[in-house]
Backbone atoms as SQL, in Angstrom:
CREATE TABLE atoms (id INTEGER PRIMARY KEY, chain TEXT, resi INTEGER, resn TEXT, atom TEXT, x REAL, y REAL, z REAL);
INSERT INTO atoms VALUES
  (1, 'A', 1, 'MET', 'N', 20.355, -18.132, -24.328),
  (2, 'A', 1, 'MET', 'CA', 20.899, -19.449, -24.094),
  (3, 'A', 1, 'MET', 'C', 22.143, -19.310, -23.227),
  (4, 'A', 2, 'VAL', 'N', 22.309, -20.199, -22.262),
  (5, 'A', 2, 'VAL', 'CA', 23.446, -20.143, -21.355),
  (6, 'A', 2, 'VAL', 'C', 24.263, -21.416, -21.509),
  (7, 'A', 3, 'ARG', 'N', 25.536, -21.228, -21.799),
  (8, 'A', 3, 'ARG', 'CA', 26.470, -22.354, -21.893),
  (9, 'A', 3, 'ARG', 'C', 27.737, -22.001, -21.146),
  (10, 'A', 4, 'ASN', 'N', 28.151, -22.900, -20.317),
  (11, 'A', 4, 'ASN', 'CA', 29.381, -22.699, -19.549),
  (12, 'A', 4, 'ASN', 'C', 29.358, -21.398, -18.758),
  (13, 'A', 5, 'GLY', 'N', 28.172, -21.008, -18.286),
  (14, 'A', 5, 'GLY', 'CA', 28.059, -19.815, -17.460),
  (15, 'A', 5, 'GLY', 'C', 28.083, -18.521, -18.242),
  (16, 'A', 6, 'LYS', 'N', 28.124, -18.571, -19.559),
  (17, 'A', 6, 'LYS', 'CA', 28.141, -17.362, -20.374),
  (18, 'A', 6, 'LYS', 'C', 26.828, -17.237, -21.122),
  (19, 'A', 7, 'ARG', 'N', 26.359, -16.038, -21.242),
  (20, 'A', 7, 'ARG', 'CA', 25.104, -15.782, -21.928),
  (21, 'A', 7, 'ARG', 'C', 25.365, -15.452, -23.385),
  (22, 'A', 8, 'LYS', 'N', 24.586, -16.038, -24.240),
  (23, 'A', 8, 'LYS', 'CA', 24.716, -15.795, -25.659),
  (24, 'A', 8, 'LYS', 'C', 23.561, -14.900, -26.081),
  (25, 'A', 9, 'ASP', 'N', 23.843, -13.735, -26.657),
  (26, 'A', 9, 'ASP', 'CA', 22.821, -12.758, -27.002),
  (27, 'A', 9, 'ASP', 'C', 22.384, -12.822, -28.458),
  (28, 'A', 10, 'THR', 'N', 22.428, -13.969, -29.070),
  (29, 'A', 10, 'THR', 'CA', 22.103, -14.051, -30.486),
  (30, 'A', 10, 'THR', 'C', 20.636, -13.795, -30.779),
  (31, 'A', 11, 'GLU', 'N', 19.731, -14.244, -29.900),
  (32, 'A', 11, 'GLU', 'CA', 18.317, -14.085, -30.160),
  (33, 'A', 11, 'GLU', 'C', 17.659, -13.063, -29.228),
  (34, 'A', 12, 'VAL', 'N', 18.426, -12.386, -28.438),
  (35, 'A', 12, 'VAL', 'CA', 17.880, -11.433, -27.488),
  (36, 'A', 12, 'VAL', 'C', 17.929, -10.044, -28.093),
  (37, 'A', 13, 'ASP', 'N', 16.797, -9.368, -28.117),
  (38, 'A', 13, 'ASP', 'CA', 16.727, -8.014, -28.645),
  (39, 'A', 13, 'ASP', 'C', 17.160, -7.045, -27.557),
  (40, 'A', 14, 'SER', 'N', 18.248, -6.359, -27.765),
  (41, 'A', 14, 'SER', 'CA', 18.788, -5.476, -26.733),
  (42, 'A', 14, 'SER', 'C', 17.955, -4.211, -26.554),
  (43, 'A', 15, 'ASP', 'N', 17.049, -3.904, -27.484),
  (44, 'A', 15, 'ASP', 'CA', 16.221, -2.712, -27.371),
  (45, 'A', 15, 'ASP', 'C', 14.999, -2.916, -26.492),
  (46, 'A', 16, 'LYS', 'N', 14.684, -4.151, -26.141),
  (47, 'A', 16, 'LYS', 'CA', 13.520, -4.409, -25.299),
  (48, 'A', 16, 'LYS', 'C', 13.788, -3.887, -23.894),
  (49, 'A', 17, 'SER', 'N', 12.825, -3.185, -23.371),
  (50, 'A', 17, 'SER', 'CA', 12.991, -2.695, -22.007),
  (51, 'A', 17, 'SER', 'C', 12.513, -3.752, -21.023),
  (52, 'A', 18, 'LYS', 'N', 13.107, -3.751, -19.850),
  (53, 'A', 18, 'LYS', 'CA', 12.711, -4.697, -18.813),
  (54, 'A', 18, 'LYS', 'C', 11.359, -4.291, -18.257),
  (55, 'A', 19, 'LYS', 'N', 10.616, -5.263, -17.848),
  (56, 'A', 19, 'LYS', 'CA', 9.302, -5.005, -17.267),
  (57, 'A', 19, 'LYS', 'C', 9.485, -4.286, -15.939),
  (58, 'A', 20, 'GLN', 'N', 8.833, -3.163, -15.786),
  (59, 'A', 20, 'GLN', 'CA', 8.965, -2.367, -14.569),
  (60, 'A', 20, 'GLN', 'C', 7.982, -2.854, -13.524),
  (61, 'A', 21, 'ARG', 'N', 8.441, -2.924, -12.302),
  (62, 'A', 21, 'ARG', 'CA', 7.581, -3.302, -11.192),
  (63, 'A', 21, 'ARG', 'C', 6.759, -2.095, -10.771),
  (64, 'A', 22, 'ALA', 'N', 5.486, -2.307, -10.574),
  (65, 'A', 22, 'ALA', 'CA', 4.613, -1.207, -10.181),
  (66, 'A', 22, 'ALA', 'C', 4.910, -0.797, -8.750),
  (67, 'A', 23, 'GLY', 'N', 5.202, 0.465, -8.541),
  (68, 'A', 23, 'GLY', 'CA', 5.484, 0.980, -7.209),
  (69, 'A', 23, 'GLY', 'C', 4.213, 1.506, -6.563),
  (70, 'A', 24, 'THR', 'N', 4.310, 1.907, -5.323),
  (71, 'A', 24, 'THR', 'CA', 3.153, 2.469, -4.628),
  (72, 'A', 24, 'THR', 'C', 3.283, 3.979, -4.625),
  (73, 'A', 25, 'SER', 'N', 2.963, 4.587, -5.757),
  (74, 'A', 25, 'SER', 'CA', 3.005, 6.037, -5.821),
  (75, 'A', 25, 'SER', 'C', 1.781, 6.606, -5.129),
  (76, 'A', 26, 'SER', 'N', 1.807, 7.899, -4.868),
  (77, 'A', 26, 'SER', 'CA', 0.690, 8.505, -4.169),
  (78, 'A', 26, 'SER', 'C', -0.599, 8.421, -4.982),
  (79, 'A', 27, 'VAL', 'N', -0.502, 8.387, -6.303),
  (80, 'A', 27, 'VAL', 'CA', -1.684, 8.274, -7.145),
  (81, 'A', 27, 'VAL', 'C', -2.325, 6.905, -6.959),
  (82, 'A', 28, 'VAL', 'N', -1.509, 5.854, -6.929),
  (83, 'A', 28, 'VAL', 'CA', -2.025, 4.501, -6.746),
  (84, 'A', 28, 'VAL', 'C', -2.629, 4.337, -5.355),
  (85, 'A', 29, 'VAL', 'N', -1.983, 4.882, -4.355),
  (86, 'A', 29, 'VAL', 'CA', -2.434, 4.719, -2.982),
  (87, 'A', 29, 'VAL', 'C', -3.756, 5.444, -2.747),
  (88, 'A', 30, 'LYS', 'N', -3.982, 6.581, -3.393),
  (89, 'A', 30, 'LYS', 'CA', -5.183, 7.365, -3.135),
  (90, 'A', 30, 'LYS', 'C', -6.413, 6.851, -3.874),
  (91, 'A', 31, 'THR', 'N', -6.243, 5.940, -4.813),
  (92, 'A', 31, 'THR', 'CA', -7.389, 5.410, -5.535),
  (93, 'A', 31, 'THR', 'C', -7.542, 3.937, -5.229),
  (94, 'A', 32, 'GLY', 'N', -8.743, 3.430, -5.377),
  (95, 'A', 32, 'GLY', 'CA', -8.944, 2.005, -5.180),
  (96, 'A', 32, 'GLY', 'C', -9.730, 1.689, -3.928),
  (97, 'A', 33, 'LYS', 'N', -9.827, 0.419, -3.624),
  (98, 'A', 33, 'LYS', 'CA', -10.606, -0.070, -2.488),
  (99, 'A', 33, 'LYS', 'C', -9.722, -0.240, -1.260),
  (100, 'A', 34, 'TYR', 'N', -10.278, 0.108, -0.113),
  (101, 'A', 34, 'TYR', 'CA', -9.567, -0.007, 1.148),
  (102, 'A', 34, 'TYR', 'C', -10.459, -0.672, 2.179),
  (103, 'A', 35, 'CYS', 'N', -9.837, -1.260, 3.175),
  (104, 'A', 35, 'CYS', 'CA', -10.569, -1.806, 4.313),
  (105, 'A', 35, 'CYS', 'C', -11.156, -0.632, 5.088),
  (106, 'A', 36, 'GLU', 'N', -12.422, -0.693, 5.401),
  (107, 'A', 36, 'GLU', 'CA', -13.061, 0.385, 6.159),
  (108, 'A', 36, 'GLU', 'C', -12.769, 0.277, 7.655),
  (109, 'A', 37, 'GLY', 'N', -12.040, -0.760, 8.070),
  (110, 'A', 37, 'GLY', 'CA', -11.671, -0.921, 9.470),
  (111, 'A', 37, 'GLY', 'C', -10.295, -0.365, 9.785),
  (112, 'A', 38, 'CYS', 'N', -9.341, -0.523, 8.836),
  (113, 'A', 38, 'CYS', 'CA', -7.964, -0.097, 9.109),
  (114, 'A', 38, 'CYS', 'C', -7.377, 0.828, 8.048),
  (115, 'A', 39, 'GLY', 'N', -8.015, 0.940, 6.884),
  (116, 'A', 39, 'GLY', 'CA', -7.522, 1.828, 5.837),
  (117, 'A', 39, 'GLY', 'C', -6.519, 1.203, 4.887),
  (118, 'A', 40, 'LYS', 'N', -6.159, -0.051, 5.102),
  (119, 'A', 40, 'LYS', 'CA', -5.189, -0.700, 4.219),
  (120, 'A', 40, 'LYS', 'C', -5.874, -1.237, 2.966),
  (121, 'A', 41, 'PRO', 'N', -5.138, -1.290, 1.843),
  (122, 'A', 41, 'PRO', 'CA', -5.730, -1.804, 0.603),
  (123, 'A', 41, 'PRO', 'C', -5.747, -3.332, 0.550),
  (124, 'A', 42, 'ARG', 'N', -6.456, -3.866, -0.434),
  (125, 'A', 42, 'ARG', 'CA', -6.455, -5.289, -0.813),
  (126, 'A', 42, 'ARG', 'C', -7.172, -6.224, 0.143),
  (127, 'A', 43, 'HIS', 'N', -8.011, -5.729, 1.017),
  (128, 'A', 43, 'HIS', 'CA', -8.872, -6.605, 1.810),
  (129, 'A', 43, 'HIS', 'C', -10.062, -5.804, 2.323),
  (130, 'A', 44, 'LYS', 'N', -11.040, -6.520, 2.831),
  (131, 'A', 44, 'LYS', 'CA', -12.247, -5.882, 3.367),
  (132, 'A', 44, 'LYS', 'C', -12.271, -6.009, 4.886),
  (133, 'A', 45, 'ARG', 'N', -13.150, -5.252, 5.503),
  (134, 'A', 45, 'ARG', 'CA', -13.266, -5.254, 6.961),
  (135, 'A', 45, 'ARG', 'C', -13.524, -6.662, 7.508),
  (136, 'A', 46, 'GLU', 'N', -14.301, -7.460, 6.768),
  (137, 'A', 46, 'GLU', 'CA', -14.652, -8.809, 7.224),
  (138, 'A', 46, 'GLU', 'C', -13.430, -9.710, 7.394),
  (139, 'A', 47, 'SER', 'N', -12.355, -9.449, 6.652),
  (140, 'A', 47, 'SER', 'CA', -11.155, -10.285, 6.745),
  (141, 'A', 47, 'SER', 'C', -9.956, -9.528, 7.335),
  (142, 'A', 48, 'CYS', 'N', -10.199, -8.380, 7.943),
  (143, 'A', 48, 'CYS', 'CA', -9.126, -7.551, 8.504),
  (144, 'A', 48, 'CYS', 'C', -8.482, -8.234, 9.711),
  (145, 'A', 49, 'GLN', 'N', -7.169, -8.139, 9.795),
  (146, 'A', 49, 'GLN', 'CA', -6.420, -8.748, 10.892),
  (147, 'A', 49, 'GLN', 'C', -6.103, -7.752, 12.006),
  (148, 'A', 50, 'LEU', 'N', -6.572, -6.528, 11.873),
  (149, 'A', 50, 'LEU', 'CA', -6.293, -5.501, 12.887),
  (150, 'A', 50, 'LEU', 'C', -7.511, -5.182, 13.751),
  (151, 'A', 51, 'THR', 'N', -8.430, -6.133, 13.883),
  (152, 'A', 51, 'THR', 'CA', -9.656, -5.875, 14.643),
  (153, 'A', 51, 'THR', 'C', -9.400, -5.578, 16.118),
  (154, 'A', 52, 'ALA', 'N', -8.282, -6.010, 16.664),
  (155, 'A', 52, 'ALA', 'CA', -7.963, -5.757, 18.073),
  (156, 'A', 52, 'ALA', 'C', -7.191, -4.444, 18.274),
  (157, 'A', 53, 'HIS', 'N', -6.869, -3.739, 17.197),
  (158, 'A', 53, 'HIS', 'CA', -6.150, -2.463, 17.295),
  (159, 'A', 53, 'HIS', 'C', -7.047, -1.439, 17.997),
  (160, 'A', 54, 'PRO', 'N', -6.485, -0.628, 18.894),
  (161, 'A', 54, 'PRO', 'CA', -7.308, 0.335, 19.630),
  (162, 'A', 54, 'PRO', 'C', -8.020, 1.359, 18.739),
  (163, 'A', 55, 'ASN', 'N', -7.480, 1.657, 17.564),
  (164, 'A', 55, 'ASN', 'CA', -8.098, 2.639, 16.667),
  (165, 'A', 55, 'ASN', 'C', -8.831, 1.995, 15.497),
  (166, 'A', 56, 'TYR', 'N', -9.120, 0.705, 15.587),
  (167, 'A', 56, 'TYR', 'CA', -9.845, 0.000, 14.535),
  (168, 'A', 56, 'TYR', 'C', -11.256, 0.577, 14.411),
  (169, 'A', 57, 'ASN', 'N', -11.715, 0.769, 13.185),
  (170, 'A', 57, 'ASN', 'CA', -13.039, 1.326, 12.917),
  (171, 'A', 57, 'ASN', 'C', -14.041, 0.183, 12.737),
  (172, 'A', 58, 'GLU', 'N', -14.906, -0.016, 13.707),
  (173, 'A', 58, 'GLU', 'CA', -15.852, -1.138, 13.675),
  (174, 'A', 58, 'GLU', 'C', -17.040, -0.913, 12.757),
  (175, 'A', 59, 'LYS', 'N', -17.445, 0.332, 12.538),
  (176, 'A', 59, 'LYS', 'CA', -18.584, 0.591, 11.657),
  (177, 'A', 59, 'LYS', 'C', -18.409, 1.925, 10.955),
  (178, 'A', 60, 'GLY', 'N', -19.055, 2.051, 9.820),
  (179, 'A', 60, 'GLY', 'CA', -18.965, 3.286, 9.051),
  (180, 'A', 60, 'GLY', 'C', -17.740, 3.308, 8.149),
  (181, 'A', 61, 'LEU', 'N', -17.532, 4.446, 7.522),
  (182, 'A', 61, 'LEU', 'CA', -16.415, 4.615, 6.597),
  (183, 'A', 61, 'LEU', 'C', -15.119, 4.935, 7.341),
  (184, 'A', 62, 'TRP', 'N', -14.014, 4.448, 6.814),
  (185, 'A', 62, 'TRP', 'CA', -12.694, 4.693, 7.389),
  (186, 'A', 62, 'TRP', 'C', -12.394, 6.188, 7.443),
  (187, 'A', 63, 'ILE', 'N', -12.743, 6.915, 6.395),
  (188, 'A', 63, 'ILE', 'CA', -12.398, 8.344, 6.347),
  (189, 'A', 63, 'ILE', 'C', -13.170, 9.178, 7.372),
  (190, 'A', 64, 'HIS', 'N', -14.215, 8.629, 7.956),
  (191, 'A', 64, 'HIS', 'CA', -14.976, 9.339, 8.983),
  (192, 'A', 64, 'HIS', 'C', -14.655, 8.843, 10.397),
  (193, 'A', 65, 'SER', 'N', -13.677, 7.972, 10.523),
  (194, 'A', 65, 'SER', 'CA', -13.377, 7.358, 11.819),
  (195, 'A', 65, 'SER', 'C', -12.368, 8.164, 12.633),
  (196, 'A', 66, 'GLU', 'N', -12.359, 7.907, 13.921),
  (197, 'A', 66, 'GLU', 'CA', -11.385, 8.531, 14.823),
  (198, 'A', 66, 'GLU', 'C', -9.971, 8.067, 14.485),
  (199, 'A', 67, 'GLY', 'N', -9.813, 6.798, 14.132),
  (200, 'A', 67, 'GLY', 'CA', -8.499, 6.261, 13.750),
  (201, 'A', 67, 'GLY', 'C', -7.921, 6.970, 12.543),
  (202, 'A', 68, 'TYR', 'N', -8.760, 7.275, 11.567),
  (203, 'A', 68, 'TYR', 'CA', -8.324, 8.018, 10.382),
  (204, 'A', 68, 'TYR', 'C', -7.839, 9.407, 10.774),
  (205, 'A', 69, 'ARG', 'N', -8.624, 10.097, 11.600),
  (206, 'A', 69, 'ARG', 'CA', -8.252, 11.458, 12.014),
  (207, 'A', 69, 'ARG', 'C', -6.937, 11.471, 12.787),
  (208, 'A', 70, 'ILE', 'N', -6.744, 10.493, 13.673),
  (209, 'A', 70, 'ILE', 'CA', -5.505, 10.406, 14.451),
  (210, 'A', 70, 'ILE', 'C', -4.313, 10.156, 13.542),
  (211, 'A', 71, 'LYS', 'N', -4.460, 9.185, 12.654),
  (212, 'A', 71, 'LYS', 'CA', -3.354, 8.831, 11.754),
  (213, 'A', 71, 'LYS', 'C', -3.049, 9.963, 10.776),
  (214, 'A', 72, 'LYS', 'N', -4.085, 10.630, 10.248),
  (215, 'A', 72, 'LYS', 'CA', -3.894, 11.741, 9.318),
  (216, 'A', 72, 'LYS', 'C', -3.152, 12.887, 9.999),
  (217, 'A', 73, 'ALA', 'N', -3.504, 13.198, 11.239),
  (218, 'A', 73, 'ALA', 'CA', -2.828, 14.267, 11.982),
  (219, 'A', 73, 'ALA', 'C', -1.366, 13.908, 12.214),
  (220, 'A', 74, 'TRP', 'N', -1.092, 12.626, 12.526),
  (221, 'A', 74, 'TRP', 'CA', 0.285, 12.181, 12.744),
  (222, 'A', 74, 'TRP', 'C', 1.097, 12.295, 11.454),
  (223, 'A', 75, 'LEU', 'N', 0.506, 11.888, 10.325),
  (224, 'A', 75, 'LEU', 'CA', 1.200, 11.977, 9.039),
  (225, 'A', 75, 'LEU', 'C', 1.519, 13.430, 8.683),
  (226, 'A', 76, 'GLU', 'N', 0.552, 14.314, 8.880),
  (227, 'A', 76, 'GLU', 'CA', 0.785, 15.729, 8.572),
  (228, 'A', 76, 'GLU', 'C', 1.845, 16.336, 9.480),
  (229, 'A', 77, 'ALA', 'N', 1.864, 15.969, 10.748),
  (230, 'A', 77, 'ALA', 'CA', 2.859, 16.481, 11.688),
  (231, 'A', 77, 'ALA', 'C', 4.266, 15.995, 11.353),
  (232, 'A', 78, 'ASN', 'N', 4.351, 14.856, 10.680),
  (233, 'A', 78, 'ASN', 'CA', 5.647, 14.284, 10.324),
  (234, 'A', 78, 'ASN', 'C', 6.005, 14.498, 8.857),
  (235, 'A', 79, 'GLY', 'N', 5.347, 15.441, 8.189),
  (236, 'A', 79, 'GLY', 'CA', 5.672, 15.792, 6.818),
  (237, 'A', 79, 'GLY', 'C', 5.255, 14.760, 5.785),
  (238, 'A', 80, 'LYS', 'N', 4.290, 13.923, 6.111),
  (239, 'A', 80, 'LYS', 'CA', 3.828, 12.894, 5.181),
  (240, 'A', 80, 'LYS', 'C', 2.329, 13.049, 4.929),
  (241, 'A', 81, 'GLY', 'N', 1.866, 14.282, 4.830),
  (242, 'A', 81, 'GLY', 'CA', 0.448, 14.566, 4.695),
  (243, 'A', 81, 'GLY', 'C', -0.199, 14.016, 3.443),
  (244, 'A', 82, 'ASP', 'N', 0.591, 13.703, 2.410),
  (245, 'A', 82, 'ASP', 'CA', 0.034, 13.154, 1.174),
  (246, 'A', 82, 'ASP', 'C', -0.189, 11.651, 1.241),
  (247, 'A', 83, 'ASP', 'N', 0.345, 10.974, 2.252),
  (248, 'A', 83, 'ASP', 'CA', 0.180, 9.525, 2.386),
  (249, 'A', 83, 'ASP', 'C', -1.240, 9.192, 2.842),
  (250, 'A', 84, 'HIS', 'N', -1.706, 8.010, 2.446),
  (251, 'A', 84, 'HIS', 'CA', -3.033, 7.547, 2.860),
  (252, 'A', 84, 'HIS', 'C', -2.940, 7.003, 4.290),
  (253, 'A', 85, 'PRO', 'N', -3.747, 7.488, 5.217),
  (254, 'A', 85, 'PRO', 'CA', -3.706, 6.995, 6.602),
  (255, 'A', 85, 'PRO', 'C', -4.174, 5.543, 6.699),
  (256, 'A', 86, 'GLU', 'N', -3.369, 4.713, 7.346),
  (257, 'A', 86, 'GLU', 'CA', -3.741, 3.326, 7.598),
  (258, 'A', 86, 'GLU', 'C', -3.153, 2.895, 8.923),
  (259, 'A', 87, 'LEU', 'N', -3.857, 1.995, 9.611),
  (260, 'A', 87, 'LEU', 'CA', -3.397, 1.531, 10.914),
  (261, 'A', 87, 'LEU', 'C', -2.203, 0.601, 10.765),
  (262, 'A', 88, 'ARG', 'N', -1.313, 0.642, 11.754),
  (263, 'A', 88, 'ARG', 'CA', -0.180, -0.275, 11.841),
  (264, 'A', 88, 'ARG', 'C', 0.015, -0.620, 13.313),
  (265, 'A', 89, 'TRP', 'N', 0.399, -1.836, 13.564),
  (266, 'A', 89, 'TRP', 'CA', 0.588, -2.271, 14.957),
  (267, 'A', 89, 'TRP', 'C', 1.736, -1.558, 15.642),
  (268, 'A', 90, 'TYR', 'N', 2.776, -1.253, 14.910),
  (269, 'A', 90, 'TYR', 'CA', 3.992, -0.712, 15.532),
  (270, 'A', 90, 'TYR', 'C', 3.974, 0.810, 15.675),
  (271, 'A', 91, 'GLU', 'N', 2.897, 1.477, 15.299),
  (272, 'A', 91, 'GLU', 'CA', 2.838, 2.931, 15.454),
  (273, 'A', 91, 'GLU', 'C', 1.757, 3.318, 16.418);
């Protein structure tokens, strides 16, 4: 309860932990569904917004595409070999 800008802790259990926001750890990134066109999670190739990207994968699996190989090589060269390769406009 808040009165006059001060919080009253009479009914609040101080032992309760705050809800943690789920981060994007390498375990989360490596599992799950990805767009087979760009490698990004949470959408499918049919709704991908990167269809005009030069390394966009038009058919087949993302992991077998030229765009995947290019991005994976770039990540490994920059010390980020554990990251999941995905297309980005600014790279």
